[in-house]
Each structure stands twice: as structure tokens, then as C-alpha cells.
N, C-alpha and C positions, 0 to 999 in steps of 0.2 A: 545527384549529389543532394541530399538533405540537409536543410538548415534547422533542423531540431536540436534542441540542447535541454540540459535538466536545471530546473531551478527551484529553490524551495520559498513556499508561501507560507506566511504566518498569518493565521486566523486565530483570534481568541487564545494567543498564547501557544497554539501548537503549529508544528511545522508539519507542511504537506507537501512530499516532493512531486513535482510535474515536470512531464518532457512535453514541450512546448516550441511552436515555431518561434525563431528569433524574432519576427517581424511584430508577434504578439507579446513580447515579453512586457512592455510598458502597459499595455492592456489587461494584462494579470495582475501586474503589480498595483495598478490603479485599482482594480476592482476590490483586491484583499484590503487595500487601504480605506476604501470606502465603506466596506462591511465592517472592518474593525472601528471605524468611528460610529457607525450606527449600533454596533453592540455597547460600545462606550456610553452612547446616549443612553440606552436601556437600563445598564448596569447603575448608573447614576440615578436614573428616574424610579428604578424597582430594585433597590439593593438587597430585597429580602428574597429575590427570586435565584433560580438556579441558572447557569450557562446556558443550559439546553434550551430552557425558556427565552433566553434572549436570541440564540440562535434560530429557533423557530420562529419568533415574531419578525426576525431580520428576513427570513427566508418568505415569509407569508407577505411582508411588505414589498419585495420584489416581484413576486409573483403578481400580486395584486398591480402593481406598476406596469408590469409588461402586458398585462390583459387590457388596462386603461388605453396603453399605448397601440395594441393591437385594434383596438374599437376605433380608434382615431383615424386609422388608414383607410383612407379612401381609394376605393379600387374604381370605381365607376369611369372614370376617364379613362384609364387603361381599357377597360371592358368595351365604350364605346369605339375606341380607337381601332382596337381588334376586330370589331364587328365592321366598321369601314373599311379597313384594310381586306377583310374578307370579302365584301362586297365586291372591292376593286379587283381584287384577284379572280374572284368568279367571274366577273364581267369580262376580264382580260383572256381567262381561258375559254370561255364561250365563244369569243370572237375569234380565236386563234386555234379553233379545231378542225 
């Protein structure tokens, strides 16, 4: 049984129908709310520009933030742990051959 259902998300005054998992509804609505708040900030600051400009800048802002978060992720502890586990496993397999 699927837990999907349809919702309508309002972004910049336009309605976008989406089919999502029930468990994700709050996340989708929150994302739309945050995006609309950012668009409103751009509209207030740059009233003489087009909505497409605001959407482009909001998209750029989110992509930039995503890239910054990806750079912060430090995978080295996991890589070291995997190396150690691999050595232990290799030792175990060589002993039990």
C-alpha cells in the first residue's frame, strides 16, 4: 500500500500540484514557505525586477548553500574506519583460510 497523495504547493502565487509521500508533507510545505519568504525579500529589495529574476536568484542562493554544506562534510573519519575494518576483516579471513 502506498502512502502517496496529492498536494498543491504555492510558489510565487502559482499553484504546483505534487504527488508526495504523506510523511514528507510538512517538509514540502516548509520548503515552499521558505522559498516564498526569500522571494518576498528579493521583491522588496529589487522592486523593478521581474519574478523570474527573483526565482533565479533564490535558486542560485539554494544551490550555493548546498555546495557550501557539501564542502563542510568531512568524510575522512568514515574512510579511516572503513580502512581499519577492512584490515581486520582481511586479517580474519587470512587466519581462517
